[in-house]
C-alpha positions in Angstrom: 0.0 0.0 0.0 1.3 3.4 -0.9 2.0 5.8 1.9 -0.2 8.5 0.3 -3.1 6.0 0.5 -2.5 5.4 4.2 -5.3 7.1 6.2 -3.2 7.3 9.4 -0.3 8.9 7.7 -2.4 11.4 5.8 -4.3 12.4 8.9 -1.0 12.8 10.8 0.2 15.1 8.0 -2.9 17.1 8.2 -2.7 17.6 12.0 1.0 18.5 11.9 2.2 20.0 8.7 -1.3 21.0 7.6 -1.9 23.1 10.7 1.6 24.1 11.9 2.4 26.6 13.4 -0.7 26.4 15.6 -0.4 29.8 17.4 -2.1 32.3 17.1 -4.1 30.4 14.4 -3.3 27.5 12.1 -1.0 28.8 9.4 -3.1 27.4 6.5 -6.2 29.2 7.9 -4.3 32.5 7.9 -3.2 32.0 4.3 -6.7 31.1 3.1 -8.1 34.3 4.8 -5.4 36.3 3.0 -6.3 34.8 -0.4 -10.0 35.3 0.2 -9.1 39.0 1.0 -7.6 39.4 -2.5 -4.1 38.1 -1.9 -2.8 41.6 -1.7 1.0 41.6 -1.1 1.4 37.8 -1.4 4.8 36.9 -2.8 6.1 33.6 -4.3 7.2 32.3 -0.9 3.6 32.8 0.4 2.1 30.8 -2.5 4.7 28.1 -1.9 3.6 28.1 1.8 0.0 27.6 0.7 0.9 24.6 -1.4 3.1 23.1 1.3 0.5 23.4 4.1 -2.4 22.6 1.8 -1.0 19.5 0.3 -1.9 17.2 3.2 -5.5 18.5 3.0 -5.6 17.7 -0.7 -4.5 14.2 0.0 -7.2 13.8 2.7 -9.9 15.1 0.3 -8.7 12.7 -2.3 -8.9 9.8 0.1 -12.5 10.8 1.1 -13.6 11.0 -2.5 -12.1 7.6 -3.2 -14.2 6.1 -0.4 -17.4 7.3 -1.9 -19.4 4.5 -3.7 
């Protein structure tokens, strides 16, 4: 079984890399709010950050979709 198809591993990624740093708010949540606000002032590193912290969530959504009948 591939590691990206392992529920436990993907969930661990979401709870660690997907949310880190946790204080004052999860990093991905701050980036999503920034994008929804028009992404004013976002640079290439900020977009890379969105991809890095968002990838575990994409894997989780993919696994959920694959479980649908």
